[in-house]
LOLUM-139652 format. One record per residue (C-alpha): z negated, x, y. Coordinates in nm, 4 decimals, always signed. Example, Ala and Ser with C-alpha at 12.3 -4.5 7.8 and 13.67 -1.06 7.14 Angstrom:
<pts>
         w         u         v
   -0.7800   +1.2300   -0.4500
   -0.7140   +1.3670   -0.1060
</pts>
This chain:
<pts>
         w         u         v
   +6.6527   -1.0484   +0.2220
   +6.9156   -1.2681   +0.3953
   +6.9284   -1.6358   +0.2995
   +7.2336   -1.8558   +0.3666
   +7.1599   -2.2276   +0.3972
   +7.4277   -2.5033   +0.3951
   +7.3524   -2.8518   +0.5304
   +7.5038   -3.1832   +0.4154
   +7.7603   -3.1766   +0.6959
   +7.8826   -2.8341   +0.5859
   +7.7277   -2.6331   +0.8658
   +7.5567   -2.3094   +0.7667
   +7.2817   -2.0906   +0.8974
   +7.1265   -1.7637   +0.7888
   +6.7773   -1.6249   +0.8040
   +6.6400   -1.2780   +0.7269
   +6.3128   -1.2263   +0.5428
   +6.1200   -0.9023   +0.4832
   +5.9164   -0.8787   +0.1631
   +5.6562   -0.6036   +0.1592
   +5.5793   -0.4619   -0.1840
   +5.2407   -0.2967   -0.2116
   +5.1444   -0.0647   -0.4951
   +4.8268   -0.1749   -0.6709
   +4.5888   +0.1051   -0.7698
   +4.4354   -0.0001   -1.0998
   +4.3713   +0.3493   -1.2385
   +4.0124   +0.4578   -1.2882
   +3.9014   +0.7870   -1.1336
   +3.7945   +1.0645   -1.3686
   +3.5509   +1.3543   -1.3646
   +3.7599   +1.6696   -1.3864
   +3.4663   +1.9069   -1.4376
   +3.0902   +1.9135   -1.4821
   +2.9120   +2.2307   -1.3736
   +2.5530   +2.3559   -1.3710
   +2.3832   +2.6332   -1.1801
   +2.0505   +2.7484   -1.0449
   +1.9782   +2.7533   -0.6751
   +1.8207   +3.0948   -0.7342
   +2.1347   +3.2470   -0.8876
   +2.2475   +3.5498   -0.6908
   +2.5936   +3.5287   -0.5270
   +2.7511   +3.8016   -0.7478
   +2.6406   +3.6176   -1.0605
   +2.7680   +3.2815   -0.9356
   +3.1016   +3.4428   -0.8485
   +3.1191   +3.5914   -1.1991
   +3.0826   +3.2551   -1.3750
   +3.2911   +3.0479   -1.1298
   +3.5544   +3.1612   -0.8801
   +3.4954   +2.8355   -0.6891
   +3.1256   +2.9261   -0.6460
   +3.0087   +2.5866   -0.7713
   +2.8573   +2.6619   -1.1123
   +2.9177   +2.7221   -1.4794
   +3.1602   +2.4654   -1.6271
   +3.0065   +2.3030   -1.9347
   +3.1468   +2.1185   -2.2324
   +2.9884   +1.8335   -2.4243
   +2.6874   +1.9406   -2.6350
   +2.7088   +2.2997   -2.5152
   +2.3948   +2.5136   -2.5424
   +2.2962   +2.6918   -2.2185
   +2.0846   +3.0069   -2.2215
   +1.9649   +3.0212   -1.8588
   +1.6028   +2.9526   -1.7766
   +1.6275   +2.8356   -1.4140
   +1.9049   +2.5709   -1.4131
   +1.8317   +2.3025   -1.1540
   +2.1683   +2.1824   -1.0176
   +2.4505   +1.9701   -1.1575
   +2.7904   +1.9184   -0.9899
   +3.0680   +1.6791   -1.0865
   +3.4193   +1.7143   -0.9466
   +3.6471   +1.4104   -0.9444
   +4.0258   +1.3850   -0.9521
   +4.0329   +1.1610   -0.6434
   +3.8047   +1.0460   -0.3646
   +3.5179   +0.8311   -0.4898
   +3.2224   +0.6334   -0.3684
   +2.9165   +0.8017   -0.5198
   +2.5495   +0.8143   -0.4284
   +2.2383   +1.0056   -0.5271
   +2.1194   +0.7206   -0.7497
   +2.4426   +0.7178   -0.9519
   +2.3274   +1.0066   -1.1702
   +2.0658   +0.9711   -1.4404
   +1.9444   +1.2754   -1.6328
   +1.7095   +1.2240   -1.9254
   +1.5524   +1.5150   -2.1069
   +1.4474   +1.5059   -2.4705
   +1.1903   +1.7821   -2.4709
   +1.1407   +1.9475   -2.8066
   +0.8594   +2.1649   -2.9306
   +1.0993   +2.4213   -3.0704
   +1.0665   +2.3272   -3.4372
   +1.2652   +2.1177   -3.6804
   +0.9621   +1.9371   -3.8248
   +0.8844   +1.7506   -3.5016
   +1.2000   +1.7830   -3.2917
   +1.1111   +1.5589   -2.9943
   +0.7794   +1.5911   -2.8112
   +0.8450   +1.3574   -2.5209
   +1.1110   +1.2196   -2.2870
   +1.1365   +1.3017   -1.9175
   +1.3564   +1.1652   -1.6392
   +1.4574   +1.4423   -1.4007
   +1.4025   +1.3629   -1.0346
   +1.6566   +1.4405   -0.7628
   +1.5553   +1.6654   -0.4723
   +1.8856   +1.6697   -0.2833
   +2.2365   +1.5209   -0.3017
   +2.5676   +1.6034   -0.1381
   +2.9266   +1.4843   -0.1696
   +3.1885   +1.7324   -0.0509
   +3.4971   +1.5371   +0.0561
   +3.7506   +1.8261   +0.0608
   +3.6738   +1.9252   -0.2996
   +3.5770   +1.5726   -0.4176
   +3.2586   +1.7190   -0.5672
   +2.9179   +1.5528   -0.5914
   +2.6160   +1.7805   -0.6325
   +2.2640   +1.6882   -0.7341
   +1.9752   +1.9349   -0.6987
   +1.6786   +1.8545   -0.9213
   +1.3161   +1.8649   -0.8151
   +1.2457   +2.0941   -1.1131
   +1.4336   +2.3107   -1.3608
   +1.5831   +2.1702   -1.6818
   +1.3728   +2.4070   -1.8930
   +1.0461   +2.2550   -1.7740
   +0.8176   +2.3605   -2.0570
   +0.7708   +2.7154   -2.1838
   +0.8351   +2.7519   -2.5545
   +1.0484   +2.4390   -2.5740
   +1.4145   +2.3409   -2.5557
   +1.5709   +2.0352   -2.3956
   +1.8495   +1.7992   -2.4809
   +1.9782   +1.6585   -2.1510
   +2.1487   +1.3188   -2.1576
   +2.3905   +1.2570   -1.8693
   +2.4724   +0.9108   -1.7337
   +2.6774   +0.8248   -1.4251
   +2.7001   +0.4637   -1.3052
   +2.8259   +0.2747   -1.0013
   +3.0959   +0.5263   -0.9120
   +3.4286   +0.3816   -0.7907
   +3.7404   +0.5062   -0.6183
   +3.8487   +0.3772   -0.2774
   +4.0319   +0.0879   -0.4457
   +3.7175   -0.0186   -0.6290
   +3.8182   +0.1015   -0.9742
   +3.5158   +0.2110   -1.1811
   +3.4836   +0.5663   -1.3065
   +3.6247   +0.6394   -1.6510
   +3.3733   +0.7530   -1.9120
   +3.2377   +1.1041   -1.8675
   +3.3497   +1.3654   -2.1161
   +2.9990   +1.5135   -2.0982
   +2.7283   +1.2959   -2.2523
   +2.4779   +1.5614   -2.3502
   +2.4063   +1.9319   -2.3178
   +2.1247   +2.1569   -2.4310
   +1.9051   +2.4057   -2.2460
   +1.7531   +2.6717   -2.4699
   +1.6782   +2.9854   -2.2653
   +1.7633   +3.2992   -2.4581
   +2.0103   +3.1339   -2.6968
   +2.2845   +3.3788   -2.6045
   +2.5125   +3.3036   -2.9007
   +2.4723   +2.9274   -2.8364
   +2.4001   +2.8388   -3.1994
   +2.0977   +2.6240   -3.1133
   +1.8242   +2.8708   -3.2138
   +1.6779   +3.1671   -3.0265
   +1.6574   +3.4379   -3.2899
   +1.6841   +3.8098   -3.3505
   +2.0624   +3.7855   -3.3315
   +2.0236   +3.6854   -2.9648
   +1.7851   +3.9754   -2.9149
   +2.0455   +4.2107   -3.0561
   +2.3099   +4.0694   -2.8218
   +2.0978   +4.1660   -2.5212
   +1.9067   +4.4784   -2.6202
   +1.9937   +4.7590   -2.5894
   +2.3709   +4.7393   -2.5343
   +2.3717   +4.5012   -2.2356
   +2.0733   +4.6380   -2.0453
   +2.2000   +4.7426   -1.7012
   +2.5317   +4.5562   -1.7341
   +2.6429   +4.3237   -1.4522
   +2.8243   +4.0042   -1.5593
   +3.1850   +3.9802   -1.4471
   +3.2934   +3.6592   -1.6233
   +3.1511   +3.3438   -1.7841
   +3.0923   +3.5185   -2.1154
   +2.8231   +3.6599   -2.3419
   +2.7087   +3.9085   -2.0786
   +2.6528   +3.6249   -1.8312
   +2.4553   +3.4310   -2.0919
   +2.2388   +3.7392   -2.1459
   +2.1539   +3.7435   -1.7733
   +1.9020   +3.4690   -1.8328
   +1.7692   +3.4518   -1.4770
   +2.1130   +3.4892   -1.3139
   +2.0126   +3.7712   -1.0815
   +2.3391   +3.9556   -1.1369
   +2.2319   +4.2169   -1.3899
   +2.1030   +4.2112   -1.7472
   +1.7662   +4.3852   -1.7446
   +1.4265   +4.3970   -1.9108
   +1.3194   +4.0938   -1.7075
   +1.5767   +3.8892   -1.8998
   +1.4507   +4.0339   -2.2250
   +1.0920   +3.9458   -2.1404
   +1.1901   +3.5868   -2.0603
   +1.2542   +3.5109   -2.4260
   +1.1113   +3.7918   -2.6390
   +0.8770   +3.7509   -2.8167
   +0.7568   +3.4055   -2.7071
   +1.0847   +3.2148   -2.7555
   +1.1927   +3.3671   -3.0863
   +1.2390   +3.0756   -3.3253
   +1.2765   +2.8029   -3.0593
   +1.5593   +2.5624   -3.1369
   +1.7176   +2.2699   -2.9570
   +1.5956   +1.9152   -3.0304
   +1.7963   +1.7536   -3.3088
   +1.7443   +1.3856   -3.3780
   +1.9802   +1.4094   -3.6707
   +1.7963   +1.7014   -3.8227
   +2.1213   +1.8888   -3.8808
   +1.9882   +2.2228   -3.7626
   +1.8281   +2.4570   -4.0157
   +1.4574   +2.5230   -3.9851
   +1.3702   +2.8644   -3.8469
   +1.1293   +3.0948   -4.0219
   +1.0421   +3.4621   -4.0027
   +1.2467   +3.5139   -4.3169
   +1.5518   +3.3112   -4.2242
   +1.6780   +3.2575   -3.8701
   +1.9234   +2.9849   -3.9681
   +2.2254   +3.2145   -3.9632
   +2.1961   +3.3212   -4.3246
   +2.0588   +3.6653   -4.2353
   +1.7187   +3.7610   -4.3634
   +1.5150   +3.9050   -4.0757
   +1.1429   +3.9592   -4.0944
   +1.0664   +4.1344   -3.7637
   +1.2209   +4.3039   -3.4657
   +1.1709   +4.6386   -3.6405
   +1.4019   +4.5224   -3.9206
   +1.6754   +4.4731   -3.6631
   +1.6253   +4.7712   -3.4337
   +1.4226   +5.0186   -3.6370
   +1.1695   +5.2056   -3.4239
   +1.1037   +4.9823   -3.1227
   +0.8004   +5.1463   -2.9647
   +0.9654   +5.1533   -2.6221
   +1.0626   +4.7862   -2.6462
   +0.7147   +4.6818   -2.7544
   +0.5535   +4.8920   -2.4803
   +0.7728   +4.7268   -2.2162
   +0.7256   +4.3664   -2.3226
   +0.3959   +4.3276   -2.5069
   +0.0452   +4.3487   -2.3545
</pts>
């Protein structure tokens, strides 16, 4: 900017000024994805569910069928300041029934933490798996605090507040039932997952192939287990009604003669 000044005697002078305009960053950073995985997942399985090899991308209140989940990753849309202590994971551990949905509450401990600058992804590895108790299902509450961008703007609210871990719940309806059994056996035995779909959910241990090990991880002990529901909106499971409206009394009603299945899985 050039300024012209005129004195009382009519003489003039000019002066140049430079005004620097600086953009102010007042936009909060956001989490662009939240992913889970197991450290024990085999590379082919991880590649099937995520081309970026980070983990399975979850949505809010999604039901997850894998038994060995122990890692959570959050990718941001810009560089952030984030630490291990920023993440809080609280598990509402249920006993698998509707009559007494919550047994106890557990805070998951963190075993390892890493922030990858190139991908703007923070990863927390737990000191135990989400599905900590056999025969139960967990509601996992997610909280992230103290995260800011380089300008100091706090993180916008996460789009993921809660997810469920119910190993064997392949159709993700909240209850492990004979419908899930039918989704795995016999049609998917020997099938290798190639995408984040029903086949991948049937590979309950994430070893890269759906096999009788996966079947034994939830049948028969987890049949009838449902996710914790504080609101009580889920139907109660019984041998006569699995909550889906289909009357199913036993595995024989679904598959007919199951001698080979029983011989493989039952003592």
